[in-house]
C-alpha positions in Angstrom: 0.1 0.0 0.0 1.6 3.2 -1.1 1.8 6.2 1.0 -1.2 8.1 -0.6 -3.4 5.2 -0.5 -2.7 4.6 3.1 -3.3 8.3 3.9 -6.7 8.2 2.0 -7.8 4.8 3.8 -7.0 6.2 7.2 -8.3 9.7 6.7 -11.3 9.3 8.7 -9.3 8.7 11.7 -7.0 11.7 11.4 -7.5 15.1 13.0 -8.2 17.8 10.5 -5.2 19.7 11.0 -3.2 16.6 10.4 -4.9 16.0 7.2 -4.0 19.4 5.9 -0.5 19.2 7.2 -0.2 15.6 5.4 -1.5 17.4 2.1 1.4 19.9 2.4 3.9 17.2 2.9 2.6 15.4 0.0 2.9 18.4 -2.3 6.6 18.5 -1.6 6.8 14.9 -2.9 5.1 15.6 -6.3 7.1 15.7 -9.5 8.4 19.2 -10.4 6.0 21.2 -12.3 6.8 23.9 -15.1 4.3 26.6 -14.5 3.0 29.8 -16.1 0.8 32.7 -14.8 -1.7 34.6 -16.8 -2.3 37.9 -14.9 0.4 39.0 -12.5 -1.7 41.4 -10.3 -2.7 41.2 -6.7 -4.0 37.7 -6.5 -2.0 36.3 -9.3 1.1 36.6 -7.2 -0.4 35.5 -4.1 -1.5 32.3 -5.7 1.7 31.6 -7.4 3.8 32.4 -4.2 1.7 30.1 -2.2 2.3 27.3 -4.9 6.0 27.9 -4.3 5.7 27.6 -0.7 4.1 24.2 -0.7 6.0 22.9 -3.8 9.6 24.7 -3.9 10.6 22.2 -6.6 8.1 24.2 -9.0 9.8 26.2 -11.7 8.0 29.3 -12.6 8.8 29.3 -16.4 6.5 32.2 -17.8 4.5 35.2 -16.8 2.1 36.9 -19.0 0.4 40.5 -18.5 -0.7 43.3 -20.7 0.5 45.7 -17.9 4.4 45.8 -18.5 5.0 47.5 -15.2 3.1 45.0 -13.4 4.7 42.1 -15.4 8.3 43.4 -14.6 7.7 43.7 -11.0 6.1 40.1 -10.8 9.2 38.6 -12.8 11.5 40.2 -10.2 9.5 39.0 -7.2 9.0 35.5 -8.6 12.7 35.1 -9.7 13.8 36.1 -6.2 11.3 33.6 -4.7 11.7 30.4 -6.5 14.4 28.0 -5.8 16.4 28.3 -8.9 16.4 31.9 -8.6 15.8 32.1 -12.5 13.7 35.0 -13.9 10.6 33.8 -15.7 10.2 34.7 -19.4 7.6 37.4 -19.9 4.9 37.9 -22.4 2.4 40.4 -23.3 0.0 38.0 -25.1 -1.0 34.6 -23.4 -1.2 33.0 -26.9 2.6 33.5 -27.4 3.3 32.0 -24.1 1.1 29.1 -24.6 2.4 28.4 -27.9 5.6 27.3 -26.3 3.9 24.3 -25.2 6.2 23.7 -22.2 4.0 24.2 -19.3 2.5 21.5 -16.9 0.3 24.0 -15.0 -1.1 27.4 -15.9 -2.5 29.9 -13.3 -5.2 32.3 -14.7 -5.8 35.3 -12.5 -6.9 37.8 -15.0 -10.0 40.1 -14.8 -13.3 38.0 -15.2 -13.9 38.9 -18.8 -10.4 37.4 -19.6 -10.9 33.9 -17.9 -12.5 31.8 -20.6 -10.3 32.1 -23.5 -6.9 31.8 -21.8 -8.3 29.0 -19.6 -9.4 27.0 -22.7 -6.4 27.8 -24.5 -4.1 26.6 -21.6 -5.8 23.3 -21.6 -5.5 22.9 -25.2 -1.8 23.5 -24.9 -1.6 20.4 -22.5 -1.7 22.2 -19.1 -3.7 21.5 -16.0 -5.2 24.5 -14.6 -5.8 26.7 -11.5 -8.6 29.2 -12.6 -9.5 32.0 -10.2 -13.3 32.7 -9.5 -15.8 33.4 -10.8 -14.7 31.0 -13.9 -16.5 33.1 -16.4 -18.4 36.2 -17.3 -21.2 34.3 -18.8 -23.0 30.9 -18.3 -21.9 29.7 -21.8 -18.3 30.5 -21.2 -18.4 28.4 -17.9 -20.2 25.5 -20.0 -17.2 25.6 -22.6 -14.6 25.6 -20.0 -16.1 22.6 -18.1 -16.7 20.8 -21.5 -12.9 21.3 -22.6 -11.5 20.1 -19.2 -13.6 17.0 -19.4 -12.9 16.4 -23.1 -9.0 16.8 -22.7 -9.1 15.2 -19.1 -7.3 18.2 -17.5 -7.2 18.9 -13.9 -8.9 22.1 -12.8 -9.0 23.8 -9.4 -11.1 27.0 -9.0 -10.0 29.5 -6.7 -12.7 29.1 -4.1 -10.4 28.3 -1.4 -13.2 28.2 1.2 -13.2 24.5 0.6 -9.5 24.2 1.7 -10.1 26.5 4.8 -9.5 24.3 8.0 -12.0 25.9 10.3 -14.7 25.6 7.6 -13.9 22.0 7.1 -14.4 21.5 10.8 -17.6 23.1 10.9 -18.8 21.2 8.0 -17.9 18.0 9.5 -18.5 18.5 13.3 -21.5 21.0 13.1 -23.6 20.5 10.0 -22.8 16.7 8.8 -23.0 15.7 12.6 -26.5 17.0 12.7 -26.0 19.4 15.5 -27.9 22.2 13.7 -31.0 19.8 13.0 -32.9 20.6 10.0 -31.4 23.5 7.9 -34.0 25.2 5.6 -32.5 28.7 5.4 -29.0 30.0 5.0 -28.2 33.8 4.8 -25.1 34.7 3.1 -23.8 38.5 2.9 -21.3 41.1 2.4 -21.3 44.6 3.9 -17.8 45.8 2.8 -17.6 49.3 1.2 -15.8 47.8 -1.8 -17.7 49.3 -4.8 -15.5 51.9 -6.4 -16.5 55.5 -5.7 -16.0 58.7 -7.4 -16.2 59.8 -11.2 -12.8 60.5 -12.4 -12.3 61.6 -16.0 -11.6 59.2 -18.8 -8.0 59.5 -19.9 -5.4 58.0 -22.3 -4.1 54.6 -20.8 -0.6 54.8 -19.5 2.1 53.7 -21.9 2.9 50.5 -20.2 -0.6 49.3 -20.6 -2.0 47.7 -23.7 -5.6 48.8 -23.3 -6.7 47.2 -26.5 -5.5 43.8 -25.2 -6.8 44.4 -21.6 -10.2 45.1 -23.0 -10.1 41.8 -25.3 -13.7 40.5 -26.0 -15.3 43.0 -23.7 -16.9 46.2 -25.0 -14.5 49.0 -25.6 -14.6 51.6 -23.0 -12.4 54.7 -22.6 -9.6 53.9 -20.1 -10.3 55.0 -16.5 -8.0 54.7 -13.4 -11.1 53.2 -11.6 -10.8 50.2 -13.8 -7.2 49.3 -13.7 -5.6 48.3 -11.4 -8.2 46.3 -9.3 -11.1 48.2 -9.7 -12.6 46.6 -12.9 -15.0 44.6 -10.7 -17.1 47.9 -10.5 -17.9 47.6 -14.1 -20.3 45.1 -15.6 -18.4 45.0 -18.8 -15.4 43.2 -16.9 -16.9 41.3 -14.0 -20.0 40.2 -12.1 -19.9 42.7 -9.4 -20.2 42.0 -5.9 -21.8 38.7 -6.5 -19.1 37.6 -9.0 -16.6 38.6 -6.2 -18.0 38.0 -2.9 -21.2 36.0 -3.1 -19.6 33.0 -5.1 -17.4 32.5 -2.2 -20.1 32.2 0.2 -22.7 30.5 -2.1 -20.1 28.0 -3.1 -19.0 27.4 0.7 -22.9 26.5 1.4 -23.1 24.2 -1.5 -20.0 22.4 -0.4 -20.9 22.4 3.5 -24.5 21.2 2.8 -23.7 19.0 -0.3 -26.1 21.1 -2.6 -26.0 20.9 -6.4 -27.7 23.5 -8.7 -30.3 26.0 -7.5 -33.9 25.3 -9.3 -35.0 28.9 -9.1 -33.0 32.2 -8.8 -34.4 35.7 -8.3 -32.8 39.1 -7.5 -33.8 42.5 -6.6 -31.8 45.7 -5.9 -29.6 48.2 -8.0 -27.9 51.5 -7.6 -29.8 52.9 -4.9 -27.4 55.1 -2.9 -24.2 55.9 -4.7 -25.6 57.4 -7.9 -22.8 59.5 -8.6 -19.9 57.0 -9.1 -18.8 55.9 -12.5 -19.1 52.4 -11.3 -22.2 50.7 -12.9 -22.7 47.5 -10.8 -25.4 47.6 -8.0 -24.5 49.1 -4.6 -27.6 47.1 -3.1 -28.7 43.6 -3.9 -30.6 40.7 -2.6 -30.6 37.3 -4.3 -32.5 34.1 -3.6 -31.1 30.7 -4.6 -33.9 28.2 -4.3 -32.6 24.6 -3.8 -35.9 23.0 -3.1 -35.9 22.5 0.7 -33.3 25.0 1.3 -33.2 28.6 0.6 -30.1 30.4 0.4 -30.4 34.2 0.5 -27.8 36.8 -0.5 -27.5 40.3 0.7 -24.8 43.0 -0.1 -24.8 46.7 0.6 -21.6 48.7 -0.3 -22.9 51.4 2.2 -23.9 51.3 5.9 -23.0 49.1 8.8 -23.0 45.4 8.7 -25.7 43.6 10.6 -23.2 41.7 12.9 -19.8 43.5 13.1 -18.1 40.2 13.8 -19.5 38.8 10.5 -19.4 41.7 7.9 -18.9 38.9 5.3 -20.0 35.4 5.9 -22.8 33.0 6.1 -25.6 32.1 8.8 -27.0 28.5 8.8 -30.5 28.4 10.6 -31.3 25.1 12.0 -34.1 23.8 14.2 -31.6 22.9 16.8 -29.1 25.7 16.4 -27.4 28.3 14.4 -24.0 28.5 12.8 -22.3 31.8 11.7 -19.1 31.3 9.6 -16.6 33.4 7.7 -13.0 33.4 6.7 -12.1 34.6 10.1 -13.7 31.8 12.3 -17.4 30.5 13.2 -19.8 30.5 16.2 -22.0 27.6 17.0 -25.0 28.7 19.0 -27.2 25.7 20.2 -30.9 26.3 21.1 -32.3 25.7 24.4 -29.0 25.3 26.2 -28.6 21.8 25.1 -24.8 22.5 24.4 -22.5 25.2 25.3 -21.8 27.7 22.3 -18.5 27.0 20.4 -16.2 29.5 18.9 -13.2 28.7 16.7 -10.9 31.2 15.0 -9.0 31.0 11.9 -5.6 29.5 12.1 -2.6 31.6 10.9 0.8 30.0 9.9 3.1 33.1 10.5 5.7 31.0 12.2 5.7 28.1 9.8 5.8 30.7 6.9 7.3 33.8 8.2 7.6 35.4 4.9 3.9 35.9 5.1 4.4 38.7 7.6 6.1 41.0 5.2 4.5 40.1 1.8 2.8 43.1 0.3 -0.9 43.1 0.2 -1.3 39.5 1.6 -4.5 38.3 3.2 -2.5 36.6 6.0 -5.7 34.9 7.2 -6.4 33.4 3.8 -2.9 32.3 3.1 -3.1 28.8 4.5 -6.2 28.0 2.6 -4.6 28.9 -0.5 -1.6 26.7 0.4 -4.0 23.8 1.1 -5.8 24.5 -2.1 -2.4 24.4 -4.1 -1.5 21.2 -2.4 -4.9 19.5 -3.3 -4.4 20.4 -6.8 -0.9 19.1 -7.0 -2.0 15.8 -5.6 -4.8 15.6 -8.2 -2.2 16.3 -11.1 -0.6 13.2 -9.9 -3.5 10.9 -9.5 -5.8 12.5 -12.1 -8.5 12.9 -9.5 -11.0 15.7 -9.1 -9.9 18.5 -6.8 -11.9 19.9 -3.9 -13.0 22.9 -5.9 -13.3 21.0 -9.4 -14.2 22.9 -12.3 -17.9 21.5 -12.3 -18.4 23.0 -8.8 -16.8 26.4 -9.9 -19.2 26.4 -12.7 -22.4 25.7 -10.8 -21.4 28.5 -8.2 -20.3 30.9 -10.8 -23.2 30.3 -13.1 -25.6 30.6 -10.1 -24.3 34.3 -9.4 -24.4 35.1 -13.1 -28.1 34.0 -13.3 -29.0 36.1 -10.1 -27.5 39.1 -11.9 -29.5 38.2 -15.0 -32.7 37.9 -12.9 -32.1 41.3 -11.4 -31.6 42.8 -15.0 -34.7 41.1 -16.4 -36.8 41.9 -13.4 -38.1 38.4 -12.9 -37.3 34.9 -11.3 -35.5 32.5 -13.5 -36.0 28.6 -13.5 -33.0 26.7 -14.2 -32.8 23.3 -16.0 -29.4 22.0 -15.0 -29.6 19.0 -17.5 -30.4 21.0 -20.3 -28.2 24.0 -19.4 -31.0 26.5 -20.1 -33.6 28.5 -18.4 -37.0 27.1 -18.6 -39.6 28.8 -20.9 -37.7 32.2 -21.3 -36.1 32.9 -24.7 -35.0 36.3 -23.8 -33.2 35.0 -20.6 -31.6 32.0 -22.7 -30.3 34.8 -25.2 -28.2 36.2 -22.5 -26.4 33.1 -21.5 -23.6 34.0 -23.9 -22.7 37.7 -24.2 -21.5 39.2 -27.5 -17.7 39.1 -28.1 -16.2 42.3 -29.6 -14.3 41.3 -32.8 -11.8 39.8 -33.6 -12.5 37.5 -30.4 -14.7 34.5 -30.9 -16.9 33.1 -28.0 -15.8 29.8 -27.0 -19.5 28.5 -27.1 -19.5 28.8 -30.8 -16.8 26.1 -31.0 -18.3 23.4 -28.5 
């Protein structure tokens, strides 16, 4: 019996921290991977550095970005961080990078409107994939990515790393699956961060180091604005799916994972730009969405203004059972039993600053999330070896992504949508189905037309 099979067989008897630490140990035993990154901004570097931490035998061969300033900075950082000290090759066009066909693994951390085409091209070039969430900007893109992954037998891990968060795994097993909450019929998920871009700066010429034409790619061409790049693009519906695509997907995916839920059958949404009407941003500042899973309703709310309902949980999820309540977030969880049957239980997120002291000084790192990204990368590497499905497999990422996209569609159409998961269509609604694939700006071609 080899080491991995033994660990799998005995997993049920191991404590959760031991399981996660074992995953890290296994990652160091995997065959060296040649890796490329498309999108070298904030989270692209965070993801890649966590991969290097868990698998120092990794060789980062190539980096790609349309922002030459950002690209040069990333090449220097990664060259200093990887064991070989080699500076990766750099590209301004992902097609040129992938044409080398020398990569085992590609990370895609571009803005949402640039997820589908590079992801599919990377898999066609022979690589497995780490794809940031949401996996697509429209539903048909997600269907095409999933179809490509299955056709080519590629391992794809989606960046919904709540599935690799130790305290949430503990809550899943010890609070929800154990039945301590009883019957759960309602889950509230929410975000009250003031994260929608404010202000209305003038449009300008793009900086000389940025290829704005390529940055825009298949999206509608808008004049350059400093609000969009860097990091502000989520405030524009041309490039992303707003707060739902950024924050709701994490919590919706967590609920689905923790409760073993599949597709919602009905999706509705209300809201709009109700408070900050002066901003150039065109995504809702206020939105509610209902995901109906049959005998469980999951209800999302975000406000990019005002105070959170519970200051301890400004972004999180609350499970209501007939025996108790569970509040959970990236920072920990609180279990509140009813009728004094048990003592309340509080668990905090586990930091790993002593094990990884470089986390203390890394620019813009979310230190509390770093362990989850490491475990996510370790799980991905294990699956590239055994060709299994990772914990955040592309199908799960597609379900959570498409559900959020459908909620935004429901808001735009002003009606609830009924989803037929088997057909991949909205029931009895031609107007809504026409929106499953957005128009691409020439010369880019939507991948759904090739499937």
